[in-house]
mmJSON file of the N, C-alpha and C atoms, coordinates in Angstrom:
{"data_MODEL":{"atom_site":{
"group_PDB":["ATOM","ATOM","ATOM","ATOM","ATOM","ATOM","ATOM","ATOM","ATOM","ATOM","ATOM","ATOM","ATOM","ATOM","ATOM","ATOM","ATOM","ATOM","ATOM","ATOM","ATOM","ATOM","ATOM","ATOM","ATOM","ATOM","ATOM","ATOM","ATOM","ATOM","ATOM","ATOM","ATOM","ATOM","ATOM","ATOM","ATOM","ATOM","ATOM","ATOM","ATOM","ATOM","ATOM","ATOM","ATOM","ATOM","ATOM","ATOM","ATOM","ATOM","ATOM","ATOM","ATOM","ATOM","ATOM","ATOM","ATOM","ATOM","ATOM","ATOM","ATOM","ATOM","ATOM","ATOM","ATOM","ATOM","ATOM","ATOM","ATOM","ATOM","ATOM","ATOM","ATOM","ATOM","ATOM","ATOM","ATOM","ATOM","ATOM","ATOM","ATOM","ATOM","ATOM","ATOM","ATOM","ATOM","ATOM","ATOM","ATOM","ATOM","ATOM","ATOM","ATOM","ATOM","ATOM","ATOM","ATOM","ATOM","ATOM","ATOM","ATOM","ATOM","ATOM","ATOM","ATOM","ATOM","ATOM","ATOM","ATOM","ATOM","ATOM","ATOM","ATOM","ATOM","ATOM","ATOM","ATOM","ATOM","ATOM","ATOM","ATOM","ATOM","ATOM","ATOM","ATOM","ATOM","ATOM","ATOM","ATOM","ATOM","ATOM","ATOM","ATOM","ATOM","ATOM","ATOM","ATOM","ATOM","ATOM","ATOM","ATOM","ATOM","ATOM","ATOM","ATOM","ATOM","ATOM","ATOM","ATOM","ATOM","ATOM","ATOM","ATOM","ATOM","ATOM","ATOM","ATOM","ATOM","ATOM","ATOM","ATOM","ATOM","ATOM","ATOM","ATOM","ATOM","ATOM","ATOM","ATOM","ATOM","ATOM","ATOM","ATOM","ATOM","ATOM","ATOM","ATOM","ATOM","ATOM","ATOM","ATOM","ATOM","ATOM","ATOM","ATOM","ATOM","ATOM","ATOM","ATOM","ATOM","ATOM","ATOM","ATOM","ATOM","ATOM","ATOM","ATOM","ATOM","ATOM","ATOM","ATOM","ATOM","ATOM","ATOM","ATOM","ATOM","ATOM","ATOM","ATOM","ATOM","ATOM","ATOM","ATOM","ATOM","ATOM","ATOM","ATOM","ATOM","ATOM"],
"id":[1,2,3,4,5,6,7,8,9,10,11,12,13,14,15,16,17,18,19,20,21,22,23,24,25,26,27,28,29,30,31,32,33,34,35,36,37,38,39,40,41,42,43,44,45,46,47,48,49,50,51,52,53,54,55,56,57,58,59,60,61,62,63,64,65,66,67,68,69,70,71,72,73,74,75,76,77,78,79,80,81,82,83,84,85,86,87,88,89,90,91,92,93,94,95,96,97,98,99,100,101,102,103,104,105,106,107,108,109,110,111,112,113,114,115,116,117,118,119,120,121,122,123,124,125,126,127,128,129,130,131,132,133,134,135,136,137,138,139,140,141,142,143,144,145,146,147,148,149,150,151,152,153,154,155,156,157,158,159,160,161,162,163,164,165,166,167,168,169,170,171,172,173,174,175,176,177,178,179,180,181,182,183,184,185,186,187,188,189,190,191,192,193,194,195,196,197,198,199,200,201,202,203,204,205,206,207,208,209,210,211,212,213,214,215,216,217,218,219],
"type_symbol":["N","C","C","N","C","C","N","C","C","N","C","C","N","C","C","N","C","C","N","C","C","N","C","C","N","C","C","N","C","C","N","C","C","N","C","C","N","C","C","N","C","C","N","C","C","N","C","C","N","C","C","N","C","C","N","C","C","N","C","C","N","C","C","N","C","C","N","C","C","N","C","C","N","C","C","N","C","C","N","C","C","N","C","C","N","C","C","N","C","C","N","C","C","N","C","C","N","C","C","N","C","C","N","C","C","N","C","C","N","C","C","N","C","C","N","C","C","N","C","C","N","C","C","N","C","C","N","C","C","N","C","C","N","C","C","N","C","C","N","C","C","N","C","C","N","C","C","N","C","C","N","C","C","N","C","C","N","C","C","N","C","C","N","C","C","N","C","C","N","C","C","N","C","C","N","C","C","N","C","C","N","C","C","N","C","C","N","C","C","N","C","C","N","C","C","N","C","C","N","C","C","N","C","C","N","C","C","N","C","C","N","C","C","N","C","C","N","C","C"],
"label_atom_id":["N","CA","C","N","CA","C","N","CA","C","N","CA","C","N","CA","C","N","CA","C","N","CA","C","N","CA","C","N","CA","C","N","CA","C","N","CA","C","N","CA","C","N","CA","C","N","CA","C","N","CA","C","N","CA","C","N","CA","C","N","CA","C","N","CA","C","N","CA","C","N","CA","C","N","CA","C","N","CA","C","N","CA","C","N","CA","C","N","CA","C","N","CA","C","N","CA","C","N","CA","C","N","CA","C","N","CA","C","N","CA","C","N","CA","C","N","CA","C","N","CA","C","N","CA","C","N","CA","C","N","CA","C","N","CA","C","N","CA","C","N","CA","C","N","CA","C","N","CA","C","N","CA","C","N","CA","C","N","CA","C","N","CA","C","N","CA","C","N","CA","C","N","CA","C","N","CA","C","N","CA","C","N","CA","C","N","CA","C","N","CA","C","N","CA","C","N","CA","C","N","CA","C","N","CA","C","N","CA","C","N","CA","C","N","CA","C","N","CA","C","N","CA","C","N","CA","C","N","CA","C","N","CA","C","N","CA","C","N","CA","C","N","CA","C","N","CA","C","N","CA","C","N","CA","C"],
"label_alt_id":[null,null,null,null,null,null,null,null,null,null,null,null,null,null,null,null,null,null,null,null,null,null,null,null,null,null,null,null,null,null,null,null,null,null,null,null,null,null,null,null,null,null,null,null,null,null,null,null,null,null,null,null,null,null,null,null,null,null,null,null,null,null,null,null,null,null,null,null,null,null,null,null,null,null,null,null,null,null,null,null,null,null,null,null,null,null,null,null,null,null,null,null,null,null,null,null,null,null,null,null,null,null,null,null,null,null,null,null,null,null,null,null,null,null,null,null,null,null,null,null,null,null,null,null,null,null,null,null,null,null,null,null,null,null,null,null,null,null,null,null,null,null,null,null,null,null,null,null,null,null,null,null,null,null,null,null,null,null,null,null,null,null,null,null,null,null,null,null,null,null,null,null,null,null,null,null,null,null,null,null,null,null,null,null,null,null,null,null,null,null,null,null,null,null,null,null,null,null,null,null,null,null,null,null,null,null,null,null,null,null,null,null,null,null,null,null,null,null,null],
"label_comp_id":["MET","MET","MET","LEU","LEU","LEU","THR","THR","THR","PHE","PHE","PHE","ASN","ASN","ASN","ASN","ASN","ASN","SER","SER","SER","ILE","ILE","ILE","THR","THR","THR","ASP","ASP","ASP","PHE","PHE","PHE","PHE","PHE","PHE","GLN","GLN","GLN","GLU","GLU","GLU","TYR","TYR","TYR","ILE","ILE","ILE","HIS","HIS","HIS","PHE","PHE","PHE","PRO","PRO","PRO","LYS","LYS","LYS","GLU","GLU","GLU","TYR","TYR","TYR","TYR","TYR","TYR","THR","THR","THR","GLU","GLU","GLU","SER","SER","SER","GLY","GLY","GLY","ASP","ASP","ASP","LEU","LEU","LEU","THR","THR","THR","ASP","ASP","ASP","SER","SER","SER","ALA","ALA","ALA","THR","THR","THR","ASN","ASN","ASN","ILE","ILE","ILE","ALA","ALA","ALA","ALA","ALA","ALA","LEU","LEU","LEU","MET","MET","MET","LEU","LEU","LEU","LEU","LEU","LEU","HIS","HIS","HIS","ASP","ASP","ASP","HIS","HIS","HIS","VAL","VAL","VAL","PHE","PHE","PHE","GLU","GLU","GLU","SER","SER","SER","LYS","LYS","LYS","LYS","LYS","LYS","GLU","GLU","GLU","MET","MET","MET","LYS","LYS","LYS","THR","THR","THR","THR","THR","THR","ALA","ALA","ALA","LEU","LEU","LEU","LYS","LYS","LYS","ASP","ASP","ASP","PHE","PHE","PHE","ASN","ASN","ASN","VAL","VAL","VAL","ILE","ILE","ILE","LEU","LEU","LEU","PRO","PRO","PRO","GLU","GLU","GLU","HIS","HIS","HIS","ILE","ILE","ILE","PHE","PHE","PHE","LYS","LYS","LYS","GLU","GLU","GLU","ALA","ALA","ALA"],
"label_asym_id":["A","A","A","A","A","A","A","A","A","A","A","A","A","A","A","A","A","A","A","A","A","A","A","A","A","A","A","A","A","A","A","A","A","A","A","A","A","A","A","A","A","A","A","A","A","A","A","A","A","A","A","A","A","A","A","A","A","A","A","A","A","A","A","A","A","A","A","A","A","A","A","A","A","A","A","A","A","A","A","A","A","A","A","A","A","A","A","A","A","A","A","A","A","A","A","A","A","A","A","A","A","A","A","A","A","A","A","A","A","A","A","A","A","A","A","A","A","A","A","A","A","A","A","A","A","A","A","A","A","A","A","A","A","A","A","A","A","A","A","A","A","A","A","A","A","A","A","A","A","A","A","A","A","A","A","A","A","A","A","A","A","A","A","A","A","A","A","A","A","A","A","A","A","A","A","A","A","A","A","A","A","A","A","A","A","A","A","A","A","A","A","A","A","A","A","A","A","A","A","A","A","A","A","A","A","A","A","A","A","A","A","A","A","A","A","A","A","A","A"],
"label_entity_id":["1","1","1","1","1","1","1","1","1","1","1","1","1","1","1","1","1","1","1","1","1","1","1","1","1","1","1","1","1","1","1","1","1","1","1","1","1","1","1","1","1","1","1","1","1","1","1","1","1","1","1","1","1","1","1","1","1","1","1","1","1","1","1","1","1","1","1","1","1","1","1","1","1","1","1","1","1","1","1","1","1","1","1","1","1","1","1","1","1","1","1","1","1","1","1","1","1","1","1","1","1","1","1","1","1","1","1","1","1","1","1","1","1","1","1","1","1","1","1","1","1","1","1","1","1","1","1","1","1","1","1","1","1","1","1","1","1","1","1","1","1","1","1","1","1","1","1","1","1","1","1","1","1","1","1","1","1","1","1","1","1","1","1","1","1","1","1","1","1","1","1","1","1","1","1","1","1","1","1","1","1","1","1","1","1","1","1","1","1","1","1","1","1","1","1","1","1","1","1","1","1","1","1","1","1","1","1","1","1","1","1","1","1","1","1","1","1","1","1"],
"label_seq_id":[1,1,1,2,2,2,3,3,3,4,4,4,5,5,5,6,6,6,7,7,7,8,8,8,9,9,9,10,10,10,11,11,11,12,12,12,13,13,13,14,14,14,15,15,15,16,16,16,17,17,17,18,18,18,19,19,19,20,20,20,21,21,21,22,22,22,23,23,23,24,24,24,25,25,25,26,26,26,27,27,27,28,28,28,29,29,29,30,30,30,31,31,31,32,32,32,33,33,33,34,34,34,35,35,35,36,36,36,37,37,37,38,38,38,39,39,39,40,40,40,41,41,41,42,42,42,43,43,43,44,44,44,45,45,45,46,46,46,47,47,47,48,48,48,49,49,49,50,50,50,51,51,51,52,52,52,53,53,53,54,54,54,55,55,55,56,56,56,57,57,57,58,58,58,59,59,59,60,60,60,61,61,61,62,62,62,63,63,63,64,64,64,65,65,65,66,66,66,67,67,67,68,68,68,69,69,69,70,70,70,71,71,71,72,72,72,73,73,73],
"pdbx_PDB_ins_code":[null,null,null,null,null,null,null,null,null,null,null,null,null,null,null,null,null,null,null,null,null,null,null,null,null,null,null,null,null,null,null,null,null,null,null,null,null,null,null,null,null,null,null,null,null,null,null,null,null,null,null,null,null,null,null,null,null,null,null,null,null,null,null,null,null,null,null,null,null,null,null,null,null,null,null,null,null,null,null,null,null,null,null,null,null,null,null,null,null,null,null,null,null,null,null,null,null,null,null,null,null,null,null,null,null,null,null,null,null,null,null,null,null,null,null,null,null,null,null,null,null,null,null,null,null,null,null,null,null,null,null,null,null,null,null,null,null,null,null,null,null,null,null,null,null,null,null,null,null,null,null,null,null,null,null,null,null,null,null,null,null,null,null,null,null,null,null,null,null,null,null,null,null,null,null,null,null,null,null,null,null,null,null,null,null,null,null,null,null,null,null,null,null,null,null,null,null,null,null,null,null,null,null,null,null,null,null,null,null,null,null,null,null,null,null,null,null,null,null],
"Cartn_x":[15.597,14.405,13.699,12.403,11.623,11.39,11.453,11.105,9.622,9.128,7.729,7.418,8.281,8.034,8.148,9.065,9.148,7.836,7.248,5.998,4.853,4.794,3.762,3.974,5.216,5.538,5.135,5.481,5.118,3.612,2.868,1.411,0.868,1.253,0.711,1.21,2.436,2.954,2.186,1.52,0.702,-0.469,-0.858,-2.035,-1.727,-0.632,-0.346,1.117,1.371,2.734,3.057,4.104,4.463,5.663,5.634,6.824,7.946,9.18,10.328,10.332,9.706,9.714,8.876,8.117,7.319,8.072,9.352,10.156,11.229,11.568,12.682,13.981,15.098,16.405,16.564,15.887,15.997,15.056,14.255,13.385,11.974,11.659,10.302,9.457,8.151,7.261,7.299,7.158,7.088,5.76,5.68,4.417,3.307,3.639,2.655,2.141,3.034,2.638,1.724,2.018,1.153,-0.219,-0.256,-1.534,-2.344,-1.699,-2.36,-2.859,-2.017,-2.378,-3.589,-3.587,-4.705,-6.012,-5.966,-7.179,-7.622,-6.663,-6.991,-7.643,-7.094,-7.657,-9.067,-9.325,-10.68,-11.604,-11.139,-11.95,-12.331,-11.383,-11.623,-12.292,-12.676,-13.397,-12.625,-11.29,-10.486,-10.772,-10.898,-11.338,-12.563,-13.539,-14.776,-14.671,-13.643,-13.492,-12.045,-11.725,-10.399,-10.202,-11.247,-11.15,-10.771,-11.398,-11.076,-9.622,-9.17,-7.797,-6.817,-7.094,-6.215,-6.183,-7.314,-7.383,-6.567,-6.682,-5.929,-4.427,-4.03,-2.605,-2.054,-2.825,-2.377,-2.297,-3.332,-3.396,-2.343,-2.218,-1.363,0.082,0.296,1.635,2.146,1.341,1.737,2.137,1.37,1.647,0.339,0.429,-0.715,-0.577,-1.522,-1.48,-1.814,-0.957,-1.221,-2.365,-3.084,-4.258,-3.903,-2.71,-2.367,-2.298,-2.159,-2.121,-3.49,-4.525,-5.884,-6.337,-5.453,-5.79,-6.02,-7.107,-7.402,-6.342,-5.949,-4.923,-5.447],
"Cartn_y":[-3.362,-2.606,-2.103,-2.322,-1.866,-0.364,0.264,1.675,1.787,3.0,3.271,2.797,3.145,2.755,1.255,0.59,-0.874,-1.503,-0.977,-1.529,-1.346,-0.195,0.046,-0.91,-1.048,-1.974,-3.394,-3.827,-5.179,-5.388,-4.39,-4.492,-4.721,-3.872,-3.991,-5.239,-5.681,-6.903,-8.14,-8.032,-9.147,-9.417,-8.403,-8.504,-8.426,-7.771,-7.483,-7.784,-8.406,-8.602,-7.429,-6.7,-5.507,-5.761,-5.224,-5.302,-4.433,-4.733,-4.066,-2.553,-2.06,-0.61,0.17,-0.525,0.126,0.299,-0.068,0.018,1.097,1.677,2.621,1.826,2.519,1.854,1.175,1.696,1.111,-0.085,-0.409,-1.573,-1.295,-0.033,0.339,0.64,0.518,0.911,2.425,2.86,4.292,4.838,6.146,6.77,6.453,6.486,6.18,4.748,3.809,2.409,2.217,2.897,2.752,3.338,4.428,5.033,4.09,3.54,2.598,1.383,0.867,-0.324,-0.066,1.056,1.372,1.471,2.171,2.33,1.0,0.17,-1.131,-2.044,-2.07,-2.929,-2.497,-1.207,-0.722,-1.023,-0.765,-0.996,-2.473,-3.357,-4.796,-5.4,-4.559,-4.954,-5.933,-5.843,-6.59,-6.003,-4.679,-3.949,-3.149,-3.104,-2.387,-0.886,-0.466,0.962,1.277,2.569,3.017,2.658,2.817,2.523,1.062,0.151,-1.265,-1.533,-0.934,-1.121,-0.576,0.62,1.228,0.398,-0.124,-0.944,-2.222,-2.864,-4.085,-3.803,-2.709,-2.35,-2.116,-1.453,-1.176,-2.46,-3.274,-4.504,-5.52,-5.727,-6.793,-6.374,-5.081,-4.626,-3.479,-3.079,-2.018,-0.734,-0.394,0.817,1.571,2.873,3.743,4.218,3.827,4.259,5.744,6.531,7.963,8.249,9.285,9.637,9.9,10.419,10.795,9.603,8.377,7.245,6.924,7.501,7.249,8.315,9.217,10.309,9.751,10.152,9.735,10.304,9.498,9.923,10.975],
"Cartn_z":[11.197,11.564,10.303,10.246,9.106,9.169,8.016,7.936,7.609,7.689,7.363,5.946,4.98,3.591,3.393,4.128,4.051,4.479,5.54,6.057,5.079,4.444,3.429,2.252,1.833,0.739,1.106,2.296,2.743,2.733,3.17,3.186,1.778,0.827,-0.522,-1.244,-0.948,-1.566,-1.11,-0.005,0.471,-0.488,-1.256,-2.126,-3.615,-3.973,-5.385,-5.681,-6.828,-7.313,-8.246,-7.939,-8.692,-9.597,-10.819,-11.675,-11.082,-11.447,-10.832,-11.029,-12.074,-12.315,-11.291,-10.472,-9.443,-8.12,-8.115,-6.898,-7.014,-5.878,-5.809,-5.72,-5.788,-5.665,-4.312,-3.289,-1.952,-1.748,-2.774,-2.695,-2.211,-1.969,-1.555,-2.785,-2.632,-3.718,-3.902,-5.148,-5.42,-4.902,-4.749,-4.33,-5.319,-6.591,-7.623,-7.482,-7.198,-7.043,-5.841,-4.731,-3.562,-3.838,-4.579,-4.95,-5.83,-6.835,-7.736,-6.959,-6.078,-5.301,-4.411,-3.71,-2.821,-3.604,-4.717,-5.522,-6.126,-6.545,-7.123,-6.084,-4.885,-3.84,-3.447,-3.494,-3.217,-4.39,-5.596,-6.787,-6.931,-6.616,-6.742,-5.507,-4.574,-3.36,-2.468,-2.531,-1.558,-0.181,-0.164,1.026,0.631,1.496,1.186,1.427,2.154,2.45,2.807,2.735,3.181,4.645,5.422,6.85,7.073,6.342,6.488,6.096,4.991,4.553,5.585,6.086,7.081,8.372,8.778,9.985,9.815,8.663,8.392,8.361,7.722,7.668,9.068,9.891,11.254,12.071,11.979,12.775,12.331,11.02,10.507,10.238,9.962,9.584,10.451,11.411,12.33,11.598,10.575,9.81,9.576,9.682,9.39,7.947,7.11,5.713,5.632,4.994,4.884,3.913,4.189,3.388,1.922,1.65,0.273,-0.675,-0.164,-1.092,-1.671,-1.112,-1.6,-2.603,-2.948,-3.858,-5.264,-5.881,-7.248,-8.187,-9.143,-10.109,-11.05],
"occupancy":[1.0,1.0,1.0,1.0,1.0,1.0,1.0,1.0,1.0,1.0,1.0,1.0,1.0,1.0,1.0,1.0,1.0,1.0,1.0,1.0,1.0,1.0,1.0,1.0,1.0,1.0,1.0,1.0,1.0,1.0,1.0,1.0,1.0,1.0,1.0,1.0,1.0,1.0,1.0,1.0,1.0,1.0,1.0,1.0,1.0,1.0,1.0,1.0,1.0,1.0,1.0,1.0,1.0,1.0,1.0,1.0,1.0,1.0,1.0,1.0,1.0,1.0,1.0,1.0,1.0,1.0,1.0,1.0,1.0,1.0,1.0,1.0,1.0,1.0,1.0,1.0,1.0,1.0,1.0,1.0,1.0,1.0,1.0,1.0,1.0,1.0,1.0,1.0,1.0,1.0,1.0,1.0,1.0,1.0,1.0,1.0,1.0,1.0,1.0,1.0,1.0,1.0,1.0,1.0,1.0,1.0,1.0,1.0,1.0,1.0,1.0,1.0,1.0,1.0,1.0,1.0,1.0,1.0,1.0,1.0,1.0,1.0,1.0,1.0,1.0,1.0,1.0,1.0,1.0,1.0,1.0,1.0,1.0,1.0,1.0,1.0,1.0,1.0,1.0,1.0,1.0,1.0,1.0,1.0,1.0,1.0,1.0,1.0,1.0,1.0,1.0,1.0,1.0,1.0,1.0,1.0,1.0,1.0,1.0,1.0,1.0,1.0,1.0,1.0,1.0,1.0,1.0,1.0,1.0,1.0,1.0,1.0,1.0,1.0,1.0,1.0,1.0,1.0,1.0,1.0,1.0,1.0,1.0,1.0,1.0,1.0,1.0,1.0,1.0,1.0,1.0,1.0,1.0,1.0,1.0,1.0,1.0,1.0,1.0,1.0,1.0,1.0,1.0,1.0,1.0,1.0,1.0,1.0,1.0,1.0,1.0,1.0,1.0,1.0,1.0,1.0,1.0,1.0,1.0],
"B_iso_or_equiv":[0.0,0.0,0.0,0.0,0.0,0.0,0.0,0.0,0.0,0.0,0.0,0.0,0.0,0.0,0.0,0.0,0.0,0.0,0.0,0.0,0.0,0.0,0.0,0.0,0.0,0.0,0.0,0.0,0.0,0.0,0.0,0.0,0.0,0.0,0.0,0.0,0.0,0.0,0.0,0.0,0.0,0.0,0.0,0.0,0.0,0.0,0.0,0.0,0.0,0.0,0.0,0.0,0.0,0.0,0.0,0.0,0.0,0.0,0.0,0.0,0.0,0.0,0.0,0.0,0.0,0.0,0.0,0.0,0.0,0.0,0.0,0.0,0.0,0.0,0.0,0.0,0.0,0.0,0.0,0.0,0.0,0.0,0.0,0.0,0.0,0.0,0.0,0.0,0.0,0.0,0.0,0.0,0.0,0.0,0.0,0.0,0.0,0.0,0.0,0.0,0.0,0.0,0.0,0.0,0.0,0.0,0.0,0.0,0.0,0.0,0.0,0.0,0.0,0.0,0.0,0.0,0.0,0.0,0.0,0.0,0.0,0.0,0.0,0.0,0.0,0.0,0.0,0.0,0.0,0.0,0.0,0.0,0.0,0.0,0.0,0.0,0.0,0.0,0.0,0.0,0.0,0.0,0.0,0.0,0.0,0.0,0.0,0.0,0.0,0.0,0.0,0.0,0.0,0.0,0.0,0.0,0.0,0.0,0.0,0.0,0.0,0.0,0.0,0.0,0.0,0.0,0.0,0.0,0.0,0.0,0.0,0.0,0.0,0.0,0.0,0.0,0.0,0.0,0.0,0.0,0.0,0.0,0.0,0.0,0.0,0.0,0.0,0.0,0.0,0.0,0.0,0.0,0.0,0.0,0.0,0.0,0.0,0.0,0.0,0.0,0.0,0.0,0.0,0.0,0.0,0.0,0.0,0.0,0.0,0.0,0.0,0.0,0.0,0.0,0.0,0.0,0.0,0.0,0.0],
"pdbx_formal_charge":[null,null,null,null,null,null,null,null,null,null,null,null,null,null,null,null,null,null,null,null,null,null,null,null,null,null,null,null,null,null,null,null,null,null,null,null,null,null,null,null,null,null,null,null,null,null,null,null,null,null,null,null,null,null,null,null,null,null,null,null,null,null,null,null,null,null,null,null,null,null,null,null,null,null,null,null,null,null,null,null,null,null,null,null,null,null,null,null,null,null,null,null,null,null,null,null,null,null,null,null,null,null,null,null,null,null,null,null,null,null,null,null,null,null,null,null,null,null,null,null,null,null,null,null,null,null,null,null,null,null,null,null,null,null,null,null,null,null,null,null,null,null,null,null,null,null,null,null,null,null,null,null,null,null,null,null,null,null,null,null,null,null,null,null,null,null,null,null,null,null,null,null,null,null,null,null,null,null,null,null,null,null,null,null,null,null,null,null,null,null,null,null,null,null,null,null,null,null,null,null,null,null,null,null,null,null,null,null,null,null,null,null,null,null,null,null,null,null,null],
"auth_seq_id":[1,1,1,2,2,2,3,3,3,4,4,4,5,5,5,6,6,6,7,7,7,8,8,8,9,9,9,10,10,10,11,11,11,12,12,12,13,13,13,14,14,14,15,15,15,16,16,16,17,17,17,18,18,18,19,19,19,20,20,20,21,21,21,22,22,22,23,23,23,24,24,24,25,25,25,26,26,26,27,27,27,28,28,28,29,29,29,30,30,30,31,31,31,32,32,32,33,33,33,34,34,34,35,35,35,36,36,36,37,37,37,38,38,38,39,39,39,40,40,40,41,41,41,42,42,42,43,43,43,44,44,44,45,45,45,46,46,46,47,47,47,48,48,48,49,49,49,50,50,50,51,51,51,52,52,52,53,53,53,54,54,54,55,55,55,56,56,56,57,57,57,58,58,58,59,59,59,60,60,60,61,61,61,62,62,62,63,63,63,64,64,64,65,65,65,66,66,66,67,67,67,68,68,68,69,69,69,70,70,70,71,71,71,72,72,72,73,73,73],
"auth_comp_id":["MET","MET","MET","LEU","LEU","LEU","THR","THR","THR","PHE","PHE","PHE","ASN","ASN","ASN","ASN","ASN","ASN","SER","SER","SER","ILE","ILE","ILE","THR","THR","THR","ASP","ASP","ASP","PHE","PHE","PHE","PHE","PHE","PHE","GLN","GLN","GLN","GLU","GLU","GLU","TYR","TYR","TYR","ILE","ILE","ILE","HIS","HIS","HIS","PHE","PHE","PHE","PRO","PRO","PRO","LYS","LYS","LYS","GLU","GLU","GLU","TYR","TYR","TYR","TYR","TYR","TYR","THR","THR","THR","GLU","GLU","GLU","SER","SER","SER","GLY","GLY","GLY","ASP","ASP","ASP","LEU","LEU","LEU","THR","THR","THR","ASP","ASP","ASP","SER","SER","SER","ALA","ALA","ALA","THR","THR","THR","ASN","ASN","ASN","ILE","ILE","ILE","ALA","ALA","ALA","ALA","ALA","ALA","LEU","LEU","LEU","MET","MET","MET","LEU","LEU","LEU","LEU","LEU","LEU","HIS","HIS","HIS","ASP","ASP","ASP","HIS","HIS","HIS","VAL","VAL","VAL","PHE","PHE","PHE","GLU","GLU","GLU","SER","SER","SER","LYS","LYS","LYS","LYS","LYS","LYS","GLU","GLU","GLU","MET","MET","MET","LYS","LYS","LYS","THR","THR","THR","THR","THR","THR","ALA","ALA","ALA","LEU","LEU","LEU","LYS","LYS","LYS","ASP","ASP","ASP","PHE","PHE","PHE","ASN","ASN","ASN","VAL","VAL","VAL","ILE","ILE","ILE","LEU","LEU","LEU","PRO","PRO","PRO","GLU","GLU","GLU","HIS","HIS","HIS","ILE","ILE","ILE","PHE","PHE","PHE","LYS","LYS","LYS","GLU","GLU","GLU","ALA","ALA","ALA"],
"auth_asym_id":["A","A","A","A","A","A","A","A","A","A","A","A","A","A","A","A","A","A","A","A","A","A","A","A","A","A","A","A","A","A","A","A","A","A","A","A","A","A","A","A","A","A","A","A","A","A","A","A","A","A","A","A","A","A","A","A","A","A","A","A","A","A","A","A","A","A","A","A","A","A","A","A","A","A","A","A","A","A","A","A","A","A","A","A","A","A","A","A","A","A","A","A","A","A","A","A","A","A","A","A","A","A","A","A","A","A","A","A","A","A","A","A","A","A","A","A","A","A","A","A","A","A","A","A","A","A","A","A","A","A","A","A","A","A","A","A","A","A","A","A","A","A","A","A","A","A","A","A","A","A","A","A","A","A","A","A","A","A","A","A","A","A","A","A","A","A","A","A","A","A","A","A","A","A","A","A","A","A","A","A","A","A","A","A","A","A","A","A","A","A","A","A","A","A","A","A","A","A","A","A","A","A","A","A","A","A","A","A","A","A","A","A","A","A","A","A","A","A","A"],
"auth_atom_id":["N","CA","C","N","CA","C","N","CA","C","N","CA","C","N","CA","C","N","CA","C","N","CA","C","N","CA","C","N","CA","C","N","CA","C","N","CA","C","N","CA","C","N","CA","C","N","CA","C","N","CA","C","N","CA","C","N","CA","C","N","CA","C","N","CA","C","N","CA","C","N","CA","C","N","CA","C","N","CA","C","N","CA","C","N","CA","C","N","CA","C","N","CA","C","N","CA","C","N","CA","C","N","CA","C","N","CA","C","N","CA","C","N","CA","C","N","CA","C","N","CA","C","N","CA","C","N","CA","C","N","CA","C","N","CA","C","N","CA","C","N","CA","C","N","CA","C","N","CA","C","N","CA","C","N","CA","C","N","CA","C","N","CA","C","N","CA","C","N","CA","C","N","CA","C","N","CA","C","N","CA","C","N","CA","C","N","CA","C","N","CA","C","N","CA","C","N","CA","C","N","CA","C","N","CA","C","N","CA","C","N","CA","C","N","CA","C","N","CA","C","N","CA","C","N","CA","C","N","CA","C","N","CA","C","N","CA","C","N","CA","C","N","CA","C","N","CA","C","N","CA","C","N","CA","C"],
"pdbx_PDB_model_num":[1,1,1,1,1,1,1,1,1,1,1,1,1,1,1,1,1,1,1,1,1,1,1,1,1,1,1,1,1,1,1,1,1,1,1,1,1,1,1,1,1,1,1,1,1,1,1,1,1,1,1,1,1,1,1,1,1,1,1,1,1,1,1,1,1,1,1,1,1,1,1,1,1,1,1,1,1,1,1,1,1,1,1,1,1,1,1,1,1,1,1,1,1,1,1,1,1,1,1,1,1,1,1,1,1,1,1,1,1,1,1,1,1,1,1,1,1,1,1,1,1,1,1,1,1,1,1,1,1,1,1,1,1,1,1,1,1,1,1,1,1,1,1,1,1,1,1,1,1,1,1,1,1,1,1,1,1,1,1,1,1,1,1,1,1,1,1,1,1,1,1,1,1,1,1,1,1,1,1,1,1,1,1,1,1,1,1,1,1,1,1,1,1,1,1,1,1,1,1,1,1,1,1,1,1,1,1,1,1,1,1,1,1,1,1,1,1,1,1]
}}}
């Protein structure tokens, strides 16, 4: 069974290849990595808005992306 963090990790791995230092011991992306990924995908126009990204994550990965991952560094 996938956990919430596994689902978030799976979503971002669909778009970005992360170096091993961006993962926790359990294999999930760190909070910092998810933040970087969300901002990168928006900046690079993979998604035109947070709403589009959140909708895709929900539809394709059955996960609701938390608002805190969109926080500017």
